[in-house]
C-alpha positions in Angstrom: 55.5 117.9 104.9 59.1 118.2 106.3 61.3 115.6 104.7 63.1 113.5 108.4 66.4 111.9 107.5 67.7 109.2 109.2 71.4 107.6 109.6 70.8 104.2 111.3 73.8 101.9 112.4 74.2 99.0 114.6 73.0 100.5 117.9 69.2 99.9 117.3 69.9 96.2 115.5 71.6 95.7 118.6 68.0 96.1 120.8 66.8 93.4 118.6 69.5 91.2 119.6 71.8 91.7 116.3 75.4 91.8 117.6 76.9 95.0 116.5 79.5 94.4 113.4 82.1 95.1 115.3 82.6 94.6 119.0 84.8 95.1 121.2 87.4 92.7 120.8 87.6 93.2 116.8 85.6 89.6 115.9 82.4 89.6 114.3 79.8 86.7 116.1 83.6 85.5 116.8 85.0 85.7 113.2 87.7 88.4 112.1 86.3 90.8 110.5 89.5 89.8 107.5 88.4 86.3 107.0 84.3 87.1 106.7 83.7 91.1 105.7 86.2 91.5 103.1 86.8 90.9 99.2 90.1 89.2 100.1 88.0 86.4 102.8 86.0 85.9 100.0 88.6 85.1 97.5 90.5 82.6 100.6 87.3 80.8 101.5 84.0 81.6 100.0 82.5 78.4 101.3 82.9 79.7 104.9 82.4 83.3 104.0 78.9 81.9 102.8 78.2 79.9 105.7 78.9 83.0 107.9 75.9 84.5 106.4 73.8 81.7 106.1 74.1 81.9 109.6 73.6 85.7 109.8 70.0 85.5 108.0 68.8 82.4 109.9 69.7 84.5 113.3 67.8 87.3 111.1 64.8 84.9 111.4 64.9 84.9 115.0 64.5 88.5 116.1 62.0 91.2 115.6 61.5 95.0 115.2 62.2 96.6 118.4 60.2 100.0 119.3 63.0 102.4 117.8 62.3 100.5 114.3 58.4 100.9 115.0 58.7 104.6 116.0 60.3 105.6 112.6 57.8 103.4 110.8 54.7 105.5 112.5 56.8 109.0 111.9 55.7 108.1 108.3 52.2 110.0 109.6 54.0 113.1 110.3 56.9 113.1 107.8 58.4 112.5 104.8 60.9 109.7 106.3 64.1 108.3 104.5 66.3 106.0 106.2 69.8 105.1 105.1 71.2 102.3 107.2 74.2 101.0 107.7 72.4 97.6 108.3 72.1 94.9 106.5 69.6 93.4 108.1 65.6 94.0 106.9 64.6 95.2 110.6 63.2 98.6 109.5 61.2 96.6 106.3 59.6 94.5 108.9 58.6 97.5 111.2 57.0 99.2 108.3 58.7 102.3 107.0 58.9 102.3 103.4 61.7 104.7 102.0 65.0 102.9 102.8 68.3 102.5 101.7 70.6 100.3 102.7 74.2 101.7 102.2 76.1 98.3 103.1 74.1 96.2 101.3 71.3 93.1 102.4 72.0 89.9 103.7 68.3 89.1 102.3 69.8 89.4 98.8 72.8 87.6 96.8 74.8 88.9 93.8 76.8 87.7 91.2 80.1 87.7 92.3 81.7 89.2 88.6 78.7 92.1 88.4 77.7 94.1 91.0 74.6 95.6 89.1 73.4 91.6 89.4 71.3 91.5 92.3 68.4 89.0 93.4 66.7 87.9 96.3 67.6 85.2 98.4 64.1 82.8 98.6 65.5 80.6 101.5 67.2 81.4 104.6 70.4 79.7 102.9 72.9 79.7 100.0 74.6 76.9 98.8 78.4 77.0 99.1 80.3 78.7 96.7 83.5 78.2 94.5 85.8 81.0 92.8 84.4 81.5 89.1 81.1 83.4 88.6 79.3 82.6 91.6 76.8 83.9 93.8 77.8 86.0 96.9 76.4 87.7 99.6 75.4 91.5 98.8 77.3 93.1 101.4 79.7 96.1 101.2 82.5 94.3 102.5 85.6 96.7 103.8 87.9 97.6 101.0 85.1 98.1 98.8 83.2 101.2 96.6 79.9 102.1 98.1 77.5 102.1 95.0 74.6 104.0 96.4 77.0 106.8 98.6 75.7 109.6 96.0 71.9 108.6 96.3 72.5 108.4 100.2 74.2 112.0 99.9 71.5 113.4 97.8 69.0 112.3 100.3 71.2 113.8 103.3 71.3 117.3 101.2 67.2 117.1 101.0 66.8 116.6 104.7 64.3 119.1 106.8 65.8 117.2 109.8 68.3 115.0 110.0 68.9 112.4 112.6 72.0 110.0 113.3 70.4 107.1 114.9 72.3 104.2 117.0 75.6 104.7 115.2 79.3 105.6 116.5 80.2 107.3 113.1 83.3 105.7 113.2 82.7 103.9 109.6 83.5 106.2 106.3 82.9 106.7 104.1 78.8 106.6 105.7 80.2 108.9 108.5 81.2 111.3 105.7 77.4 112.1 105.5 77.0 114.6 108.0 79.2 116.7 105.8 75.8 116.8 103.3 73.4 117.9 105.9 72.0 121.3 104.7 72.1 123.8 107.3 68.7 124.8 107.6 68.6 121.5 108.7 67.6 120.4 112.3 69.8 117.8 113.4 69.8 115.0 115.9 71.8 112.3 117.4 70.5 109.7 119.2 73.3 107.0 121.2 74.0 106.2 124.4 77.4 107.9 123.7 77.1 110.7 121.9 79.9 110.5 119.1 82.6 113.3 118.9 81.9 114.2 114.8 78.0 115.2 115.6 78.5 117.2 118.6 81.5 119.0 116.4 78.7 119.7 114.0 76.2 121.0 116.3 73.8 118.1 116.9 71.4 118.2 119.4 71.6 115.3 121.0 70.2 112.6 122.9 72.2 110.4 125.4 70.2 107.2 125.1 69.6 103.8 123.3 67.1 103.8 120.3 64.1 102.8 121.7 64.2 105.2 124.5 65.6 107.8 122.5 63.3 108.1 120.1 60.6 108.2 122.5 61.9 111.1 123.9 62.6 112.6 120.6 58.8 112.4 120.0 58.1 114.0 123.1 60.0 117.0 122.6 58.5 117.1 119.4 55.6 117.1 121.2 54.2 114.1 118.2 52.1 111.8 119.5 52.2 108.6 118.1 
């Protein structure tokens, strides 16, 4: 069975009603990125950061996987599917996909503010407000932090028979750099309304469409019945 490796981004979650990480005015849910998605923001005001991610979890409870997520899950009948997602939501899991690597962390988990390896599941939608010290923080890779699972992601990409970029602008590094790990033998696809220049440069087949429609068109092209 061929190995399909998918790099998914904010575009697929946006179709479920989750705002993209950085919109046109540089804000995320009307908060400055520097205040809620950096280590410095956490140091300045951990209570604000905690409450911000509590609200994102509550929002996550109100949305559902879309057809793009569902098609990826169904493709496990036809491929060995590995999903590398830049998204911190759990919509891939809820759609039924079984092999997901969260490159930038997970909303549904927390970790020690002192030890990156001390990770736990959040049993409820919200965490208590945090203070400085050995406290719980969101299990999110913020701007300026290392990406612990990057090497694991690169190994998956290097094993791909088919590699797909789905719903991402490829503007965030080091995630975008994973495209340089795609084997020469691999079939390459990008699905996004605005095809990223990097994918074009690297010779990807392109479907200029949103994730749900694009996945349906890709399956038709591949003659896959779902």
